[in-house]
C-alpha positions in Angstrom: -1.3 -22.2 19.4 -0.6 -25.9 17.6 -2.3 -27.0 14.6 -4.5 -28.9 16.6 -5.7 -26.4 19.3 -6.2 -23.8 16.4 -8.6 -26.2 15.0 -10.5 -26.8 18.2 -10.7 -23.1 18.5 -12.3 -22.7 15.3 -14.7 -25.6 15.6 -15.9 -24.3 18.9 -16.8 -21.0 17.7 -19.4 -22.7 15.1 -16.8 -22.2 11.9 -17.6 -24.6 8.6 -15.0 -23.2 6.5 -11.4 -22.5 6.2 -10.5 -19.5 3.9 -6.9 -19.3 2.4 -5.4 -16.1 1.5 -2.3 -15.0 -0.7 -1.1 -12.2 -2.0 0.2 -12.4 -5.9 3.4 -10.3 -6.3 1.2 -7.5 -8.1 -0.9 -6.8 -5.1 -3.8 -8.5 -5.8 -5.3 -11.1 -2.6 -6.3 -14.5 -3.8 -8.0 -17.2 -1.8 -9.0 -20.7 -1.6 -11.7 -22.2 1.1 -11.9 -25.8 2.2 -14.0 -27.6 4.6 -12.8 -27.7 8.0 -13.6 -31.0 8.5 -11.4 -32.0 6.2 -8.1 -29.8 7.3 -6.2 -32.0 10.1 -3.6 -30.8 12.5 -0.9 -31.4 9.9 -3.2 -29.2 7.5 -0.9 -26.0 8.8 2.0 -27.6 7.5 1.2 -29.4 4.4 -1.2 -26.8 3.4 -3.1 -26.9 -0.2 -2.0 -27.6 -3.8 -2.8 -24.9 -6.4 -1.8 -23.9 -9.9 0.7 -21.0 -9.8 0.8 -20.5 -13.7 -2.8 -19.1 -13.2 -1.6 -16.3 -11.3 -0.2 -13.2 -13.1 3.4 -13.3 -13.7 4.5 -16.1 -11.2 5.8 -19.5 -12.7 5.4 -21.1 -16.0 2.9 -23.7 -16.8 6.0 -26.8 -16.9 6.6 -25.3 -12.7 3.0 -24.7 -12.0 2.3 -26.6 -9.0 2.3 -24.4 -6.0 1.8 -24.6 -2.1 -0.1 -22.2 0.1 0.6 -22.8 3.9 -1.5 -20.5 6.9 0.2 -18.5 9.4 -1.1 -20.0 12.4 -0.8 -16.4 14.0 -3.5 -14.5 11.2 -6.5 -16.8 12.3 -9.3 -14.6 12.1 -13.4 -15.2 11.6 -14.1 -13.8 8.3 -17.0 -11.2 8.8 -18.2 -11.6 4.8 -18.8 -15.1 4.2 -22.0 -16.2 4.6 -21.2 -19.9 6.2 -19.2 -19.4 9.1 -15.6 -19.3 8.3 -12.1 -19.1 9.5 -9.5 -17.2 7.7 -5.8 -17.1 7.7 -3.0 -15.7 5.6 -0.7 -17.7 4.1 3.3 -18.1 2.7 3.2 -19.5 -0.6 5.9 -22.5 -0.9 8.0 -24.3 -3.6 6.3 -27.6 -2.7 9.7 -29.5 -3.7 11.3 -27.6 -1.5 8.5 -26.5 1.1 10.8 -23.6 1.1 9.4 -19.9 0.4 8.6 -19.1 -3.3 10.8 -16.1 -4.3 7.8 -14.2 -5.8 5.8 -14.4 -2.9 5.5 -10.5 -1.2 5.1 -12.2 2.1 8.3 -14.2 2.3 10.2 -11.1 1.0 8.7 -9.4 4.1 10.1 -11.5 6.4 13.1 -11.5 4.9 13.3 -8.1 4.7 12.7 -8.2 8.4 15.6 -10.8 8.8 18.0 -8.5 6.8 17.7 -5.4 9.3 18.7 -7.6 12.3 21.5 -9.0 10.4 22.9 -5.2 9.7 22.9 -4.6 13.3 21.3 -0.7 12.7 18.4 -2.2 14.3 16.1 -5.3 15.2 12.7 -4.0 14.4 11.4 -2.0 11.9 8.0 -0.3 12.3 5.3 1.1 9.8 2.3 3.0 10.1 1.0 3.1 6.2 -2.2 5.6 5.8 -4.2 4.1 2.5 -6.4 6.6 1.0 -9.3 5.5 -0.6 -12.6 6.3 -2.6 -16.2 5.3 -2.1 -18.6 6.1 -5.3 -22.1 5.2 -5.4 -21.5 4.5 -9.3 -18.4 4.0 -11.6 -18.5 4.9 -15.1 -15.7 5.5 -18.2 -14.8 9.1 -19.0 -14.6 10.7 -22.3 -12.5 13.1 -21.2 -8.8 12.6 -22.9 -7.3 13.3 -19.5 -9.2 11.4 -17.2 -8.7 7.3 -16.2 -11.9 6.9 -14.9 -15.3 8.6 -14.5 -17.1 7.8 -11.4 -20.3 9.4 -9.9 -21.1 10.0 -6.1 -24.8 10.5 -6.1 -24.3 11.6 -2.5 -21.6 14.3 -2.2 -21.1 15.0 -6.0 -18.2 14.8 -8.1 -16.6 16.6 -10.8 -19.0 19.4 -11.8 -18.6 20.2 -15.7 -19.1 17.8 -18.3 -21.5 15.4 -15.9 -23.5 12.7 -17.3 -25.9 10.8 -15.8 -25.9 12.0 -12.3 -28.1 11.2 -9.2 -30.1 14.0 -7.6 -28.4 17.1 -6.2 -29.0 17.3 -2.5 -27.0 20.6 -1.9 -24.4 19.0 0.2 -20.9 19.0 -1.9 -17.6 19.5 -0.7 -16.1 21.6 -3.5 -12.7 20.4 -5.3 -10.2 20.1 -3.3 -12.3 20.8 0.3 -13.5 17.7 1.0 -11.3 17.5 4.7 -13.2 16.6 7.6 -16.5 18.1 7.2 -19.2 17.2 9.6 -22.6 15.3 8.3 -24.3 16.3 5.8 -21.9 17.5 4.0 -19.8 14.1 4.4 -22.4 11.5 3.7 -20.0 8.5 4.2 -19.5 9.2 7.9 -21.7 5.8 8.6 -19.9 3.7 6.3 -16.7 4.5 7.1 -17.9 3.7 11.4 -19.4 0.6 9.9 -15.6 -0.2 8.4 -14.0 0.3 11.8 -16.9 -1.8 13.5 -15.2 -5.0 10.9 -11.6 -3.8 11.1 -11.7 -4.3 14.9 -13.7 -7.1 15.1 -10.3 -8.4 12.7 -7.9 -7.2 15.2 -6.5 -3.8 13.8 -6.1 -1.6 16.3 -7.9 2.0 14.6 -7.2 5.2 16.0 -9.6 7.6 13.7 -11.3 7.9 10.5 -12.4 11.1 8.2 -13.5 12.6 5.2 -10.4 12.9 3.3 -9.6 16.3 1.0 -10.9 14.7 -2.4 -14.5 16.1 -3.0 -16.3 13.2 -3.9 -16.3 10.7 -1.0 -12.5 10.6 -0.3 -12.1 8.7 3.1 -9.0 7.7 5.3 -9.0 5.1 8.3 -6.3 5.5 10.7 -4.7 2.1 11.7 -1.7 1.7 14.5 1.8 1.2 13.1 2.6 -2.4 13.3 6.0 -4.7 12.4 6.9 -4.2 8.5 5.1 -7.7 8.3 2.3 -6.8 10.4 1.8 -3.7 9.0 1.7 -5.4 5.5 -1.1 -7.8 6.6 -3.1 -5.0 8.4 -2.8 -3.1 4.8 -4.3 -6.5 3.0 -6.8 -6.8 5.3 -8.2 -3.5 5.6 -8.5 -3.2 1.6 -10.6 -6.3 1.9 -13.1 -4.8 4.8 -12.9 -1.7 3.4 -14.3 -2.9 -0.2 -16.5 -5.4 1.5 -18.2 -3.1 3.3 -18.8 -0.9 0.7 -20.3 -3.5 -1.5 -22.8 -4.5 1.0 -24.2 -0.9 1.5 -24.7 -0.8 -2.6 -21.1 1.2 -3.2 -18.0 0.7 -4.6 -14.8 1.7 -2.7 -11.4 1.8 -5.1 -7.7 2.5 -4.0 -7.1 3.7 -7.7 -5.0 6.5 -6.9 -5.7 9.5 -9.5 -9.5 8.4 -10.3 -10.9 11.8 -10.1 -9.4 14.6 -12.8 -8.4 18.0 -11.5 -8.6 17.0 -7.9 -6.8 15.2 -4.8 -5.4 11.3 -5.5 -4.9 8.5 -2.8 -1.8 8.0 -1.3 -0.5 5.5 1.3 1.9 7.8 3.2 4.3 5.4 5.4 5.5 6.2 8.9 8.3 4.4 10.0 11.2 3.9 12.3 13.3 1.8 13.2 14.3 0.1 17.0 16.9 -1.4 18.8 17.0 -3.2 22.0 14.1 -1.0 22.8 15.0 2.0 21.7 14.4 4.0 18.5 17.6 4.4 16.8 15.7 7.5 14.7 15.5 9.4 17.6 18.4 12.2 18.1 20.1 15.9 18.0 20.1 16.6 14.8 17.5 18.7 12.4 13.9 18.0 13.5 15.0 15.6 16.6 16.4 13.0 14.5 19.7 10.5 14.6 22.3 10.7 12.1 20.8 7.1 11.2 17.7 8.8 10.4 19.1 11.4 8.3 21.0 8.9 6.6 18.5 6.9 6.1 16.4 9.6 4.4 19.6 9.9 2.2 19.1 6.6 0.6 15.1 7.2 -0.2 16.4 10.7 -2.2 19.0 9.0 -3.7 16.7 5.4 -5.0 13.4 7.5 -4.8 13.0 7.8 -8.4 13.7 4.0 -9.0 11.8 3.3 -5.7 8.5 4.6 -7.4 8.3 1.7 -10.0 7.4 -0.8 -6.6 6.1 1.8 -4.6 3.4 3.4 -7.5 3.1 0.4 -9.6 0.7 1.7 -12.2 0.3 3.8 -15.0 -2.5 6.1 -13.4 0.0 6.4 -9.8 2.0 8.6 -11.9 -1.9 11.0 -12.6 -1.3 11.6 -8.6 2.3 12.5 -8.8 1.9 15.9 -10.4 2.7 19.6 -8.1 -0.6 21.0 -6.5 -2.7 18.1 -4.8 -0.3 17.5 -1.7 1.5 15.0 -3.9 4.7 14.4 -2.6 6.5 14.8 -6.3 9.4 16.6 -4.8 12.3 14.5 -3.3 13.1 16.7 -0.4 12.8 16.3 3.0 11.1 19.1 5.8 9.7 19.2 9.1 6.1 19.4 9.4 6.1 20.0 5.5 3.6 18.0 3.2 5.0 19.8 -0.1 8.2 17.5 0.5 8.4 13.8 -0.2 9.9 13.2 3.0 8.2 14.6 6.2 9.2 14.5 10.0 5.8 14.4 12.0 5.6 17.3 14.6 2.5 16.2 16.6 4.8 14.5 19.1 8.0 15.5 20.4 9.3 12.7 22.5 12.1 10.3 21.6 9.4 7.5 21.3 7.4 8.9 18.8 10.0 10.2 16.5 9.9 9.0 13.1 9.7 9.8 9.6 6.8 9.6 6.8 7.7 8.5 3.5 4.9 10.5 1.5 4.9 9.1 -2.5 3.7 5.5 -2.2 0.1 4.8 -3.7 -2.1 2.4 -2.9 -2.7 0.3 -5.5 1.0 -1.3 -4.8 1.8 -4.4 -3.0 2.4 -3.5 0.9 4.7 -6.1 1.2 6.7 -5.4 -1.8 6.5 -1.4 -0.9 7.6 -1.2 2.8 10.5 -4.0 2.1 11.8 -1.5 -1.0 11.6 1.3 1.1 13.5 -0.4 4.0 16.0 -1.6 1.8 16.7 1.8 -0.3 16.7 3.8 3.4 19.0 1.2 4.9 21.6 1.4 1.6 21.9 5.3 2.9 22.5 4.3 6.4 25.0 1.9 5.4 26.9 4.1 2.8 26.4 7.4 5.3 24.4 9.3 2.5 23.6 12.4 4.0 20.4 14.0 2.2 21.5 17.7 2.4 19.5 20.2 3.6 16.0 20.3 4.2 13.6 22.7 2.4 11.7 24.3 5.1 9.0 26.0 2.5 6.4 25.7 0.2 7.9 23.7 -2.2 5.1 24.0 -4.9 5.6 28.0 -4.7 9.5 27.6 -5.6 10.5 29.1 -8.5 12.5 26.4 -11.5 15.8 28.1 -10.7 15.1 27.5 -7.1 14.3 23.5 -7.8 17.0 22.8 -10.2 19.1 20.8 -7.5 15.7 18.8 -6.2 15.0 15.5 -7.5 11.6 14.8 -8.4 9.7 11.4 -8.8 9.7 10.2 -12.6 6.6 11.8 -14.9 5.5 8.1 -16.0 5.5 4.3 -14.9 7.6 3.9 -17.9 10.3 6.4 -16.7 9.9 5.0 -13.2 10.7 1.5 -14.8 13.7 2.8 -16.5 14.8 4.2 -13.4 14.2 0.7 -11.6 16.4 -1.1 -14.3 19.4 0.8 -13.8 19.0 1.4 -9.8 17.8 -1.6 -7.8 21.2 -3.4 -7.0 20.2 -2.0 -3.1 17.1 -4.5 -3.1 19.5 -7.7 -3.7 21.1 -7.4 -0.5 20.7 -10.4 2.0 18.7 -12.0 -1.0 15.6 -9.8 0.0 14.7 -9.3 -3.2 15.5 -11.5 -6.6 16.7 -10.9 -9.6 14.1 -13.3 -11.2 11.5 -11.1 -9.0 12.8 -8.4 -10.3 13.3 -9.5 -13.9 9.4 -10.6 -13.1 8.3 -6.9 -12.1 9.9 -5.2 -15.1 8.6 -7.2 -18.2 5.2 -7.5 -16.7 5.1 -3.7 -16.4 6.5 -3.2 -20.0 4.5 -5.5 -21.5 0.9 -5.5 -19.7 0.7 -2.0 -18.7 2.8 0.7 -20.5 2.8 -1.1 -24.6 -1.1 -1.7 -23.7 -1.7 1.7 -22.0 0.4 3.2 -25.1 -1.9 1.6 -27.8 -5.2 2.2 -26.6 -7.4 5.8 -25.8 -6.7 7.1 -22.2 -9.9 6.1 -21.5 -9.7 2.7 -21.7 -6.6 2.9 -19.1 -8.8 1.6 -16.3 -9.5 -1.5 -18.0 -5.9 -2.1 -17.7 -5.3 -1.3 -13.9 -6.3 -4.1 -11.7 -7.6 -2.5 -8.7 -5.6 -4.6 -5.8 
């Protein structure tokens, strides 16, 4: 549709406002709203101006003027704003040149898709991210030295020792690590998840299933159909928005924090992906688990750059409380068929060529989806271009292997500081095709060092949550 056509459609639906959403570098959605009557047909070309220096880790004050331009293709009706409102996802531009701002995550996702085409390896990459989350009735700080936050879920219960001020024990509480898909009343969040599904469908997302996850106190998962890199990242942003708003109108709190509960499973954002060319899946072949050599080389790139990659895919201090053995956490940079103890799993549900894909399991939902999926793709493509074979798969429970058996298996970093150190040495692959810029990567490292790593280091652990911005 043209700008004039989309405005007419919005007005015909009785919409009164336009809400413009865009994502900052660190992964939080921001927004501005304008009355629909003030928007002319050129609104979708000129956009609106804003102060970029007030957004975390963006431009300096002497270069503060920025522009956001709505993407017409993302038009939806926002279900959570009282006044009938059209919503659009926006790109961020430099107003002097009207070209993409190099720290705009959405423009980086677009450049990543263009780079894939330029390599000749494929023309489309599909992602199926799975952002898990918790829904709590109440949230308090923990005084326990190993817990970043203390969460109380009065319906399902929470961590059973050292509880303070909890609600009534209704007798229906999943035990630790035993929350996977029980029926109500043990699963007290089925109705809320169904409500979330209904809203997601209104927003155009194709939902495949919903269920309670393994985490005992309110961990949830809602599966959304795969899309292109840009489409999948847009979907994750909208998904978080819907989940948090539905939880809020039910008097609850949803969090995508990777590890909110000590001693229980954390929340990941496993990413299923495959590359296609001329309508054919180039990850399908006759190698291990039905993969092609291209897919194996892609895995090789993920293993080679896996430690550095966590600086983007697992970007908070809390992220590394999840990446520990024993909680389905993918802390071993190995690959395997059907094996959830490996960082890279080849799903075994469907053996057809079209369904063949890999699942990269380390990312968590605190990450910026645009940067995460672009970085995963760039790491994998570096493996393809350099023919990095990943070595032999490990078709065992990796958590049960001895230290001697694990000596040649790389692991994810133990902390954000370690991840940033690896990232500082290993990020050249992200600069190919000008997908990422040195400016963005330097700003990323600087922010993480100055605003998260150093700050957490000088405060007691219970206050870590204050520094974690739940994007």
